[in-house]
C-alpha positions in Angstrom: 84.1 96.0 42.6 86.8 94.1 44.5 89.6 96.7 44.4 88.4 100.3 44.5 90.5 103.1 43.2 93.0 104.2 45.8 93.7 107.8 46.9 97.1 107.4 45.3 95.5 106.5 42.0 93.2 109.5 42.2 96.1 111.8 43.0 98.1 110.5 40.1 95.1 110.7 37.8 94.7 114.4 38.6 98.2 115.2 37.5 98.7 112.6 34.7 96.1 112.9 31.9 97.2 109.6 30.2 96.8 107.7 33.5 93.4 109.5 34.1 92.1 108.2 30.8 93.4 104.7 31.5 91.9 104.7 34.9 88.5 105.9 33.7 88.5 103.4 30.7 89.5 100.5 32.9 86.9 101.2 35.5 84.1 101.9 33.0 84.9 98.6 31.2 84.5 96.9 34.6 81.2 98.6 35.1 79.9 97.6 31.7 80.9 94.0 32.2 79.1 93.9 35.6 76.0 95.6 34.1 76.0 93.1 31.2 76.2 90.2 33.6 73.2 91.5 35.6 71.3 92.2 32.4 71.9 88.7 31.0 70.9 87.0 34.2 67.4 85.8 34.6 67.1 87.8 37.8 65.1 90.9 37.1 64.4 91.6 40.8 64.2 95.0 42.4 67.5 94.2 44.0 69.1 93.8 40.6 67.8 97.2 39.5 69.1 98.7 42.7 72.5 97.3 42.1 72.6 98.6 38.5 71.7 102.1 39.7 74.4 101.8 42.4 77.0 100.8 39.8 76.1 103.8 37.6 76.3 106.1 40.7 79.7 104.7 41.5 80.9 105.5 37.9 79.7 109.0 38.3 81.3 109.4 41.7 84.6 108.2 40.2 84.5 110.8 37.4 83.6 113.5 39.9 86.5 112.6 42.2 88.9 112.7 39.3 87.7 116.1 38.4 87.3 117.6 41.9 90.0 120.0 42.9 91.6 119.8 39.5 91.8 121.9 36.4 90.4 119.1 34.3 87.6 119.8 31.7 84.3 118.0 32.4 83.8 114.6 30.9 81.8 114.4 27.8 79.4 111.5 27.4 78.9 110.4 23.8 
């Protein structure tokens, strides 16, 4: 990811539910696009698998940071 979420974005997301949803949706879309690129590539190396796990971990970290120190309900995964 070229431009990570800034501390200002995180602070705004904690106080603005609409922005929080937008931020999560935008970054999860970016994650899915990246995972699909890796999946479609012919490269099924251990490095690709590691990168996919790292991408999922980053998505979880983003969600945890948005909910940390806030009164936000936990995210529900469909």
